[in-house]
N, C-alpha and C positions, 0 to 999 in steps of 0.2 A: 098554155104556146102561140109564141110567136111563130105564125106561119108566112109574111108577108112583106116581101122589100115596102111595101108602102106603109107600113107601122112607122107610127113617129120616132118611135126609139131608135128602128133600124136605121133611119135617116138620118138622127143624129150621131149613131157611131159611126156610119160612113162619111160623115162630115168630119169628126172626130178624127179620123183615120187620116183624112187626105188633105185639111187644111190647118194649118200652122195660128191661124187668126182665131179658129175655132177651139182649140188647145187652149189658148188665153184667154178667149172669154168665156170658158166654162173653169177654168183653172185646176182641169183633169186632164189626163192622158189615158190611152190605152197599153195593155200589157194583154199578151197571149200565152197560155202553154202551163203546166201544172206549175213545173217550177217557178215561173214568176207569180203566179197565185200564191204557193207556200209561203214565198218569201214577202211576200205583201204585208205591211204595218197593218193591222188590222183597223186600228183608226184613222185608216189613209183609204179604205177601201170603199168605193161610192156605190159599185153596183159590179153583179158577176152572170155571167151569159154564156149558158153551155147548150151542146148541140145534143139532138134525141142520142144520136150515136153515142156521145160521151158518156150519158145516165146509163146507158144498157151494159157497159165495160164494168169489170169485176173490181170492186173497190172506190169507182169514183161517186157513189152517192155517200159512202164514208167521209170520202175526202170533205166533201161540201158539208158534215155533218155541222149543226150549227151555224152556217151560213146561208142568208137567204140569195137566190136566185132565180133568173128566169130562162126558162126551155125555149131554145129556139129549135126549129125545125132543120134538118142537116141542109136543103139547098138554100135556103136563108144566111143559114151560118157560114157557108163555103163562099158566099157573094161579100157578106163582110168583114171576113176573117182577111189580114194582113199578110198571108202567108200562104205559098204553093199547096202546102199539105197541113191543114189545122188541126192542131192538137185537140180541140172541142170546147176550150174553155176560154173565155176571156173578160178580162177585168177592166172596170172604170177604177182609176185609182185619182187622188188626190195630189196635186202639184205641192211640193215641200218648198217652204223659202226658208231658204238656210242663214241666220246671221252672220256676220263677220265671227263674232266670237266663236262659233264653233270650230272655225279655222284653227283654234289654239287651245286646243285641250288641256287641261292641264298634267304637267307631269314628263313633258313631251313637248319637244323642240318642232315647231310649225315647219312643215315641208308641203310647198304650195306651188300647182299649175298654173302660169297665166296664159291664156291662148289667144290668140291674135288671128282671127279671120279662117278659124279650122272649117272647112268647109262641107268635108266628105263625113256623111252620118256615122258610118262604120267607122273610119276614122277616130271621131270623139268617141264613140263608145268603147272603142277597144282603149282608149285614153284612161277612161273611167275606170273600166274594169283593171287595167294594168295598175292604175294609180292605187286600187285597193289593196293590190296585193303587195306591191312595195311599201305601203305604209304611209301614202300620202295623208297630209291633215284636210286637204281640201283643194278646189279648182276652181279657177276666176273665168269665165269668159268675157271677152271683149267683144264689143260689137264687129258684126261679118259674121260672128261663128254660129254654126249650125244650130239649132236648138236642139236643147237635151231630151226633148219629148217627141222631136222627130222619130217615128215608129222603128225605122232602121236602128236610130241611136240605142233605142231603148232595149230593142235585141241583142243590139251588140255586148251591152252592159252587164248581161247575164245576171242581173240581180244587183248590181253595185250601185245600181240609178238609187238605189232606195239606202245608200249607206255611206256613202262620199259626201261631203257639203259641198255644192255647187252654186255660185253666186254668179249672175248676169250682172256686169260691171256698167256702169253709164258710158265710159270712156276709159281707155288704156292707162292715160296719165294719171286720173284717180283713180284706177287699182292698185298702180305702184305706187303714188305716193300714202293709200293707205295701209301697204303692207310695210312700207319702210320707215315710216312712223310706228310699225307695232315692231321695227326691230327685225325686218326679214330680209337678208340680203338677197339680191335679185340676179340671175345671171342670165344673159343674152343667148340663146344656142344661134352660133353665127359663123358660117364657114371661111370668114378672112379672119377671123379670131388667131391669135398666136398661142394659147392656152388650151390646151388638152381638157376634155372635159373628166376627166380623172384628176387634175390638178388641185383643183380648191378644197378647201374644208367643208363640207358640207354636215359638221356633226352640229353645227348651231342653227341657228331658225334661217331658213334660207328657201331660194324658189326657183323655179326657171321659167322663162321667157320663150315660147315657142310659136314660131308664126306659120303663115299659108303654106299647105302642101306644095304651091309651084314656086312662091316667090320669096318664103320665111318672110323673117321679121322685116318691116319697116325699119326703115332710117332712123325714124323718130322715135320708135320702141327700143331700139339697138341703146340709143342716145340714153334712154333713161336708167338702165341697167346698172348694177356698180360692178359689173364685169362681165366680160363674153367667155364663151366657151366653145370649141369647135370640137365634131366628132371625126378623127381622123379616117382617110378613106383610105383603099387600095386600089390599084385597076383603074378602071375608066368610069367608074360610080363617081356620080358627083354631089348625091346628096341620098338622106334617107328618107321612107317615109315618115309622117310626121308623128304618128303613134309609134314608131321603133324607137324615132330618136326621145321620145317620152321616157316611153321604157327604160332604154340604157342610163339616161342622166337618174332618173328616180330611182332604178336599184343600185346605181353608183353612191346616190346619197344612202340608201338603205344599208349596204355593204359597210358604208365607214360607220354607223352608228350601231350595228349590231359588233363591230371589231371594237367599238369603245366599250361597251357593256361587258365584252368577254376578257375584256383586259383586267387581271387582277389586282 
């Protein structure tokens, strides 16, 4: 059992929680909780750490059957946990490198998000989770976007992090060029656009360019898009949260595609 904060493994886990540089160096990230443990692809599981209290709970030893794990004293576990009320199970998971081709599954038209400088970890996690629900085929994060493996982002995905193809692009222009060369029509969410977001045909391969929470898309990003769309606003509201804007666009595309499938 690990009983000291001076234990090298404990120190390494603390660094993984706190520093993106350490996560990039190790190629791993941390997840907490029973749900996240259950959903980890077993080939990606690098290590499991559980508290004394967790092991005493009914059914937890059965949950861990066939899994190698380290027991950690309750005081040490509470120190290394990234949550206020730890569930008592912590996993180190390999980061997955998704190829571009995974965004183009056979038999389905691509539906992608291109994110420019999304900075709030909770927003990014919510976007990934809502994206899975809407049936997107992938997300491209451009420079300036918070890391997918930020602990707050990971928690907000609620497990979708394991399943939604996610690429980090070298630049926004290179990402747009790659997608357009593959036949994807990209629409920029722009408050000054004339076309409403439910106007275009999203049943063909397409995607949405979504910008920073405070400033929206840069003019350079808007200029690269195939079209511009806006979400109409009532009252005195000027704009929506980036995750909500993403969800509206993604689910409109999903609605159109379901309607096509339902047509005799």
